Each structure stands twice: as C-alpha cells, then as structure tokens.
ROTIMAR-537362 format. One line per field, with one value per residue: residue number from 1; residue in three letters; z, x, y of N, C-alpha, C in turn. Coordinates in steps of 0.001 Angstrom, whole numbers. Atoms other than C-alpha are relative to their C-alpha. Layout:
N
num (NUM; ...);
residuo (ALA; ...);
n.z (Z; ...);
n.x (X; ...);
n.y (Y; ...);
ca.z (Z; ...);
ca.x (X; ...);
ca.y (Y; ...);
c.z (Z; ...);
c.x (X; ...);
c.y (Y; ...);
***
This chain:
187
num (1; 2; 3; 4; 5; 6; 7; 8; 9; 10; 11; 12; 13; 14; 15; 16; 17; 18; 19; 20; 21; 22; 23; 24; 25; 26; 27; 28; 29; 30; 31; 32; 33; 34; 35; 36; 37; 38; 39; 40; 41; 42; 43; 44; 45; 46; 47; 48; 49; 50; 51; 52; 53; 54; 55; 56; 57; 58; 59; 60; 61; 62; 63; 64; 65; 66; 67; 68; 69; 70; 71; 72; 73; 74; 75; 76; 77; 78; 79; 80; 81; 82; 83; 84; 85; 86; 87; 88; 89; 90; 91; 92; 93; 94; 95; 96; 97; 98; 99; 100; 101; 102; 103; 104; 105; 106; 107; 108; 109; 110; 111; 112; 113; 114; 115; 116; 117; 118; 119; 120; 121; 122; 123; 124; 125; 126; 127; 128; 129; 130; 131; 132; 133; 134; 135; 136; 137; 138; 139; 140; 141; 142; 143; 144; 145; 146; 147; 148; 149; 150; 151; 152; 153; 154; 155; 156; 157; 158; 159; 160; 161; 162; 163; 164; 165; 166; 167; 168; 169; 170; 171; 172; 173; 174; 175; 176; 177; 178; 179; 180; 181; 182; 183; 184; 185; 186; 187);
residuo (MET; SER; THR; THR; PHE; HIS; THR; VAL; ARG; PHE; PRO; MET; LYS; HIS; LYS; GLY; VAL; LEU; GLU; LEU; ASP; THR; ARG; LYS; THR; ILE; TYR; ASP; TYR; ILE; ALA; SER; HIS; PRO; GLY; CYS; HIS; PHE; ARG; ALA; LEU; TYR; ARG; GLY; LEU; LYS; LEU; PRO; THR; GLY; VAL; VAL; ASP; TYR; HIS; LEU; LYS; TYR; MET; GLU; ASP; LYS; GLU; LEU; ILE; VAL; SER; LYS; LYS; SER; ALA; GLY; TYR; LYS; ARG; TYR; TYR; ILE; ARG; ASP; THR; LEU; LYS; THR; GLN; ASP; LYS; VAL; LEU; LEU; GLY; ILE; LEU; ARG; GLN; LYS; THR; PRO; ARG; ASP; ILE; ILE; ILE; TYR; ILE; LEU; LEU; ASN; LYS; GLY; ALA; SER; HIS; GLY; GLU; ILE; LYS; MET; GLU; PHE; LYS; ILE; SER; ALA; SER; THR; PHE; SER; TYR; HIS; ILE; ASN; LYS; ILE; VAL; SER; SER; GLY; CYS; ILE; TYR; PHE; GLU; LYS; ILE; GLY; ARG; LYS; LYS; ARG; TYR; TYR; VAL; LYS; ASN; PRO; ASP; GLU; VAL; ALA; LEU; ALA; LEU; VAL; THR; TYR; ARG; LYS; GLY; PHE; ALA; ASP; ALA; VAL; VAL; ASP; SER; PHE; GLU; GLU; ALA; TRP; MET; ASP; ILE; HIS; ILE);
n.z (-359; -741; -78; -612; 203; -836; -310; -1098; -991; -634; -1364; -1050; -572; 895; 253; -99; 1148; 1159; -262; 1065; 1138; 1171; -240; 36; 1406; 660; -549; 580; 1424; 70; -383; 1103; 1201; -426; 1085; 769; -158; -401; 998; -13; -1216; 61; 1074; -417; -1097; 387; -1066; 390; -194; -1282; -1048; 74; -398; -1450; -733; 233; -858; -1383; -259; 9; -1274; -1063; 331; 463; 1376; 426; 1439; 628; 1349; 976; 1390; 73; -783; -1427; -157; -1393; -541; -1426; -718; -512; 584; 1135; 31; 1009; 1340; 359; 376; 1336; 919; 163; 723; 1429; 481; 88; 1285; 992; 953; -679; -441; 1177; 384; -995; 246; 1215; -327; -843; 847; 1094; -666; 896; 1233; 394; 63; 1219; -142; -921; 659; 1036; -661; -483; 1031; -501; 700; -503; -1134; -1133; -457; -682; -1280; -927; -314; -850; -1310; -675; -351; -1102; -1221; -512; 220; 1067; 348; 1319; 268; 1368; 702; 1290; 120; -498; -1426; -369; -1236; -971; -1221; -1077; -913; 704; -856; -833; 874; 324; -1206; -104; 1046; -344; -1258; 172; 1353; 8; -5; 1310; 905; 1302; 649; 143; -1284; -108; 874; -552; -1117; 572; 639; -1048; -711; 910; 66; -1293; -741);
n.x (1389; 145; 1435; 581; 1432; 680; 1389; 87; 1065; 107; -529; 1007; 431; 994; 1055; 1322; 187; 331; 1152; 1000; -308; -401; -1345; -904; -81; -880; -1337; -488; -261; -1269; -1048; -276; -245; -703; -246; 1217; 491; 1398; 919; -146; 657; 1469; 398; -305; 877; 1379; 584; 183; -1203; 75; -289; -1438; -695; 169; -779; -1430; -391; 66; -1133; -1215; 1; -315; -1349; -34; -482; -666; 121; -1168; 295; -886; 461; 1294; 1004; -226; -24; 202; -799; 147; -1073; -1178; -215; -912; -950; 325; -349; 964; 1223; -265; 67; 1391; 688; -345; 567; 1459; 307; -150; -1104; -1289; -120; -324; -1385; -876; 37; -772; -1425; -343; -122; -933; -1031; -902; 694; -244; 1158; 734; 612; 1138; 1005; 693; 930; 1187; 718; 242; -831; -1371; -4; 617; -981; -1080; 549; 73; -1328; -674; 646; -453; -1406; 1; 485; -1060; 336; -875; -1110; -543; -1416; -187; -1009; -44; 1125; 1215; 253; 441; 768; -50; 787; -962; 29; 944; 674; 982; 1106; 719; 734; 1162; 952; 599; 738; 1216; 526; 1467; 355; -270; 994; -584; -537; -1446; -598; 137; -972; -1319; -255; -365; -1316; -996; -185; -731; -1394; -671; 158);
n.y (201; 1251; 169; 1171; -74; 977; -286; -953; 132; -1305; -46; 204; -1279; -593; 986; -614; -889; 822; 864; -197; 870; -790; -524; 1155; 395; -970; 248; 1254; -237; -737; 950; 919; -800; -1222; -944; -265; -1357; -133; 545; 1455; 478; 63; 919; 1368; 404; -316; -813; -1409; -814; -687; 976; 274; -1225; -156; 1000; -250; -1131; 466; 892; -824; -733; 958; 478; 1386; -38; -1229; -234; -599; -484; 636; -52; -665; 714; 199; 1446; 377; 1101; 264; -702; 710; 1327; -72; -1106; -1008; 473; 1044; -712; -550; 1138; 427; -1075; 167; 1266; -122; -635; 1061; -168; 185; 1392; 806; -323; 633; 1450; 245; -135; 1150; 1188; -308; -795; -714; -394; -1390; -896; 342; 1323; -115; -846; 787; 908; -695; -759; -1349; -978; -155; -932; 691; 991; -737; -460; 1127; 544; -992; 59; 1217; -232; -975; 653; 865; 1407; 468; -889; 320; -179; -460; 781; -677; -934; 650; 170; 1343; -142; 1082; -200; -232; 1155; 877; 987; -689; -410; 1238; 381; -900; 378; 1283; -151; -805; 249; -56; -1416; -590; 579; -297; 1193; -175; 385; 1450; 644; -305; 908; 1294; -126; -229; 1262; 881; -459; 33; 1273);
ca.z (-51403; -48764; -49086; -46871; -48103; -45737; -44708; -42404; -39248; -37565; -34306; -31145; -29911; -32909; -32690; -31573; -34482; -36914; -35406; -38107; -40979; -43661; -42106; -41624; -45268; -46467; -44186; -45453; -49064; -48484; -46767; -49784; -52368; -50915; -53005; -54254; -54827; -53907; -57155; -57083; -53530; -54168; -57460; -56014; -52975; -54750; -51966; -52313; -52597; -49521; -47380; -48567; -48131; -44573; -43451; -45092; -43295; -40029; -40324; -41240; -38200; -36009; -37635; -38989; -42580; -44307; -47719; -50089; -53223; -56226; -59943; -59355; -57098; -53352; -52571; -49361; -47217; -43854; -41401; -40571; -42936; -45865; -46239; -48341; -51311; -51216; -51360; -54381; -56062; -55405; -56590; -59895; -60176; -59691; -63068; -66049; -68565; -66099; -64696; -68188; -68975; -65740; -66440; -69951; -68562; -65886; -68587; -71094; -68930; -70711; -73337; -75286; -75380; -78939; -78130; -75220; -77201; -80019; -77524; -76609; -78836; -77433; -78850; -78446; -76115; -73917; -73773; -72858; -70141; -68585; -68854; -67361; -64533; -63744; -63828; -61562; -59091; -58715; -59834; -62999; -64218; -67503; -68691; -71769; -74115; -77142; -78308; -76786; -73331; -71829; -69056; -65923; -62929; -59828; -57486; -59740; -57035; -54844; -57766; -58777; -55173; -55124; -58418; -57209; -53700; -54907; -58277; -57323; -56756; -60234; -61993; -65118; -67567; -68048; -64335; -64443; -67438; -65823; -62723; -64844; -66842; -63722; -61964; -65049; -65129; -61392; -60422);
ca.x (20653; 20098; 16587; 14709; 11181; 8814; 5217; 4229; 2203; 811; 2486; 641; 589; -1609; -3937; -6953; -6448; -6864; -9982; -12181; -12403; -12136; -9028; -7419; -8210; -6500; -3511; -3170; -3392; -542; 1473; 1135; 1424; 4048; 4437; 851; -763; -4215; -5941; -4512; -5799; -9396; -9508; -7865; -10110; -13239; -13883; -15208; -12461; -13670; -13455; -9931; -8816; -10205; -8527; -5202; -5066; -6071; -3377; -740; -1736; -1443; 1947; 995; 1757; 3927; 3665; 6395; 6011; 7477; 7080; 4086; 2281; 1920; 2894; 2038; 4138; 3831; 5902; 9407; 9358; 11459; 14558; 14367; 16161; 13771; 10831; 12426; 12856; 9258; 8028; 9851; 8688; 5049; 5257; 4795; 7256; 10144; 9442; 9520; 12789; 14377; 13239; 14684; 18029; 17988; 17562; 19899; 22760; 24813; 22157; 22761; 20442; 19459; 18809; 16570; 14755; 13955; 12141; 9602; 6994; 7335; 8758; 12459; 11705; 9410; 12024; 14758; 12523; 11987; 15584; 16899; 14359; 15456; 19145; 18440; 16651; 19800; 18125; 20222; 23486; 25346; 28899; 30001; 31888; 33006; 29936; 27483; 25954; 25577; 22974; 23080; 20797; 22592; 21570; 20076; 19373; 17577; 15528; 14645; 13638; 11363; 9757; 9163; 8044; 5473; 4556; 874; 775; 2147; -398; 1699; 2509; 6002; 6749; 5421; 7592; 10567; 10209; 10328; 13354; 15205; 14651; 15889; 19075; 19795; 18818);
ca.y (-14637; -17268; -18577; -20965; -21477; -23205; -23469; -20638; -21103; -18031; -16969; -17943; -14330; -13478; -16465; -14405; -12004; -14883; -16420; -14891; -17372; -14675; -13135; -16567; -17420; -14227; -14885; -18472; -17282; -14819; -17565; -19839; -17016; -14648; -11528; -11563; -8196; -6923; -7844; -11368; -11745; -10808; -12690; -15781; -15819; -14567; -12067; -8506; -5888; -4000; -7127; -7915; -4295; -4119; -7348; -6517; -3167; -4822; -7516; -4915; -2837; -5944; -6717; -10136; -9181; -6599; -5022; -3954; -1854; -3689; -3021; -743; -3214; -3398; -6988; -8829; -11160; -12853; -10819; -12076; -15061; -13831; -11710; -8546; -10137; -13108; -10683; -9012; -12404; -13436; -10020; -10584; -14205; -13142; -11346; -13674; -12195; -11753; -15236; -16750; -14941; -16190; -19754; -19545; -18357; -21078; -23705; -21974; -20718; -18058; -17315; -14130; -11139; -12043; -15708; -14805; -12103; -14553; -16818; -14150; -12572; -9055; -5870; -5113; -2199; -4303; -7053; -4543; -3099; -6530; -7752; -4492; -4724; -8285; -7324; -4320; -6594; -8680; -11915; -12213; -10745; -10607; -10933; -9067; -11350; -9394; -7538; -9995; -10037; -13503; -13835; -15977; -16442; -15179; -18020; -20703; -23286; -20747; -19416; -22979; -23721; -20666; -21716; -25263; -24261; -21725; -23306; -23622; -19868; -19201; -21464; -21505; -24303; -22829; -23298; -26869; -27774; -26011; -28173; -31337; -30119; -28925; -32247; -34156; -32066; -32160; -35701);
c.z (657; 293; 706; -123; 811; 202; 1240; 888; 718; 1445; 1029; 577; -847; -236; 38; -1189; -1215; 236; -1021; -1220; -1209; 153; -70; -1431; -763; 441; -637; -1485; -170; 356; -1143; -1322; 376; -1194; -856; 238; 234; -985; -48; 1216; -167; -1141; 419; 1061; -302; 1136; -503; 350; 1354; 1166; 44; 497; 1520; 767; -221; 894; 1463; 322; -59; 1307; 1164; -228; -293; -1406; -235; -1499; -484; -1402; -959; -1370; -108; 790; 1468; 223; 1487; 368; 1463; 679; 478; -573; -1133; 148; -1132; -1411; -462; -429; -1394; -1038; -239; -708; -1495; -549; -107; -1333; -1121; -912; 686; 471; -1172; -463; 959; -213; -1239; 291; 909; -849; -1129; 522; -1025; -1328; -291; -20; -1201; 85; 898; -671; -1024; 587; 324; -1084; 568; -726; 661; 1225; 1246; 568; 773; 1363; 1026; 382; 894; 1409; 784; 428; 1197; 1319; 636; -206; -1099; -187; -1395; 4; -1452; -595; -1425; -43; 575; 1518; 190; 1383; 844; 1172; 1151; 959; -551; 890; 866; -824; -368; 1197; 180; -1026; 358; 1255; -211; -1365; -72; -54; -1338; -1037; -1454; -575; -159; 1283; 159; -879; 453; 1100; -526; -590; 1046; 755; -873; -28; 1308; 804; -692);
c.x (-116; -1474; -366; -1502; -655; -1442; -51; -1186; -89; 491; -1119; -495; -1062; -1196; -1395; -317; -475; -1173; -1122; 409; 501; 1429; 1027; 187; 942; 1451; 617; 322; 1342; 1161; 374; 276; 767; 325; -1223; -432; -1513; -955; 69; -690; -1509; -482; 190; -942; -1480; -744; -187; 1255; 5; 343; 1502; 784; -47; 917; 1507; 500; 41; 1227; 1331; 107; 393; 1356; 73; 571; 722; -236; 1264; -387; 1033; -650; -1416; -1112; 403; -137; 3; 788; -365; 1220; 1084; 197; 1008; 932; -389; 286; -948; -1333; 144; -129; -1445; -834; 246; -666; -1521; -428; 338; 1210; 1358; 228; 401; 1440; 976; 42; 813; 1502; 458; 274; 1008; 1081; 942; -639; 265; -1305; -869; -700; -1233; -1132; -795; -1042; -1336; -596; -424; 940; 1369; 25; -621; 966; 1125; -453; 33; 1387; 774; -572; 500; 1462; 75; -437; 1075; -271; 855; 1123; 474; 1504; 100; 1162; 29; -1111; -1293; -51; -523; -628; 33; -920; 995; 101; -977; -730; -1073; -1200; -834; -832; -1244; -1067; -730; -872; -1343; -654; -1521; -482; 240; -1007; 391; 613; 1512; 706; -73; 1024; 1429; 341; 439; 1403; 1097; 300; 794; 1481; 723; -183; 773);
c.y (-1362; -210; -1296; 153; -1109; 404; 881; -330; 1330; -62; -107; 1322; 686; -913; 622; 887; -795; -945; 178; -824; 773; 495; -1129; -481; 926; -224; -1256; 165; 723; -934; -934; 710; 1272; 884; 265; 1447; -27; -674; -1526; -602; -94; -880; -1446; -521; 220; 703; 1424; 823; 706; -908; -279; 1213; 179; -961; 162; 1131; -427; -865; 744; 779; -907; -684; -1496; -87; 1318; 135; 688; 399; -591; 42; 573; -667; -4; -1501; -358; -1252; -207; 619; -970; -1403; 10; 1192; 940; -505; -1102; 618; 598; -1119; -422; 1064; -93; -1260; 32; 629; -987; 172; -97; -1442; -892; 241; -681; -1518; -339; 54; -1138; -1236; 179; 940; 634; 398; 1477; 787; -375; -1340; 60; 759; -798; -952; 644; 878; 1361; 947; 99; 917; -635; -1035; 687; 495; -1129; -518; 962; -2; -1217; 140; 946; -621; -876; -1479; -621; 1008; -383; 200; 417; -775; 510; 1029; -565; 0; -1416; 89; -1276; 346; 45; -1192; -1033; -1004; 648; 459; -1221; -462; 860; -377; -1296; 125; 687; -207; 83; 1443; 673; -487; 228; -1278; 86; -434; -1520; -718; 284; -995; -1362; 42; 152; -1300; -981; 346; -252; -1287; -1093);
***
C-alpha cells in the first residue's frame, strides 16, 4: 500500500461545476473526510438530506467524486486522489471499533487475539467479526505462534500517516492520544 495523503484542489476543468457554494462545501468536506458516508456528510454539514443527495449525484455524474461500497455504506472520495487500497483503509478507519483495534495493534505490535479482545468491551462474536473484517481488508495480518495468533498492522507507517492526516475527520480522543504516542515512539 503506497499512500500519499495530501490536500485536494479541484481540477480546473470542473471549476464551473463547483461555483455553487453548497456543492463546493460538500466537495471540500469529502476532500477533508475521504471515505465519509452519506449520513456523516449531511450531519457534518448540517444540510438537508435531499440537498446532499442531489449534489452528490450531480458530482458523481460530472466525475468529480466517486463512491465505493464498503462495510454496508456507500463511501465518497474525490476522483483520482486515492488508490483502491487507500480507499479500503480509510473505509475501515472511518469505523470506530475497527479503528480502535488497529490503533491498539499499532501501539502493541504482535498483540494476541486474547490481549486485544480484553481491551474492548464487546462480545466475543462482535470482536471476531471486526478482527476478521480488518484482516480481510488487508490492513492487518496475523502470524500463528503455537496456538496463539499475533496481530500486526500491514503498513504501520502508512496507517499512522492516514490517522494523523485525517484525524480531524475522525473526531476521536483515541486518535488524538495515538498521535501523541506514535510521535513519542518515532521521534
């Protein structure tokens, strides 16, 4: 996964499409919150659902944005800014429990299934669902050592970069404390 996260500016050929303030606001929100879904958009922007829906469809038709179905949600991205695997990563990181699990593994490299499970106050089946989903996405992997599975983040620096780059979009104390811990470890 080769990730380059950066601020997105809209292409000049689409400038006229983004002259409406509402449409430009939605576009900018997606640029700063890649992988957000419909509900997050209208809640975050405090716009009526019909307005958001109309402008999203319009921008998709004009090929300014793209959507990708992930974990039951249609997630939105600025066209041609992220690779497919980066979209998968951001789709996973937009979900609180998977994000928290990934952060735990980043900070506790090689943690066992049991160690990770004890950190979270969720049922065993819910935890298994989330950990399997994250493994299937390719964001983490495990090594079997004896009877224990040890978990690792596949590309820790890239995942950390995504968390730090889009931390405002996650609005989560866990992400904020992760950033501090990660900087302490790597500086």
